[in-house]
N, C-alpha and C positions, 0 to 999 in steps of 0.2 A: 539324490544330491540336492541339498537345499539351495533355493534361489537366493542371491544376495539381496538384502533389504535396502530399499532406497532410504537414505538418511537425509533429512532436511537440514539445511545449514542456514545460519544467519546470512543475510545478503543485503547489499545496498539496493534501494529502490530509486532508480534514476528516471526522471520525467523531464522531457524537453531539454536534455543535456545537463540537468542539475540533480544532485542528490537531494531528494526530498524526505527520505525516511529510511528506515531499516525494517526488514521483514525478519521476525524472530519466530522460530518454530515453537509451537505450544500444542501439545497433544494432537499431532497430525494436521494441524492448521498453521496459519501464519498470522502472527500479531503484528500489526503495523505500528511502528513507533515513529511519529513525525519529528523531523528536525527542521522543518520550515513552517513558518507561521501560517502561510496560505493553505496548508493542508492539516492544520492542528485539529480541526473538527473530526478528522478520521483517526486520530491518535487512539491507540489501544483497541481498535476494531479487529475482529478476526476474519480472515479470508482463507479460501482454499488454495489460491495460486497467486503468484506475483502478477500475472495477467489480470486477475480480478482486482488486485490492488490498483493497478494502473487505470483500469476502467473506472473504478470508484473515484480516483483522483480527477480524471477527465470530466466525469459527471459533476463532481463537487465544484471544480473550477468554473465550469460552464454555468452552473446555477449561481455561483457567487458573482460572476460577471453580469448575469441577468439582474440580480438583486441590486447591484451597484447602478446599472443603467436605469432601472425603474424608479430610483429615488431621486 
């Protein structure tokens, strides 16, 4: 009997209670489509999981905050 295949679906990416983008399946990966300006630098990047997308958002926002503070 064949195992059911896991099908990736489009899903909203929520960060700190706000929808910041959409994860769209592309060849067994997820393409991040940004809908908020503060994460636009991550737009169109490919990730393996939504957790990886959220981690990248955390790192991006932290580095953006440091850049603003240092200027």
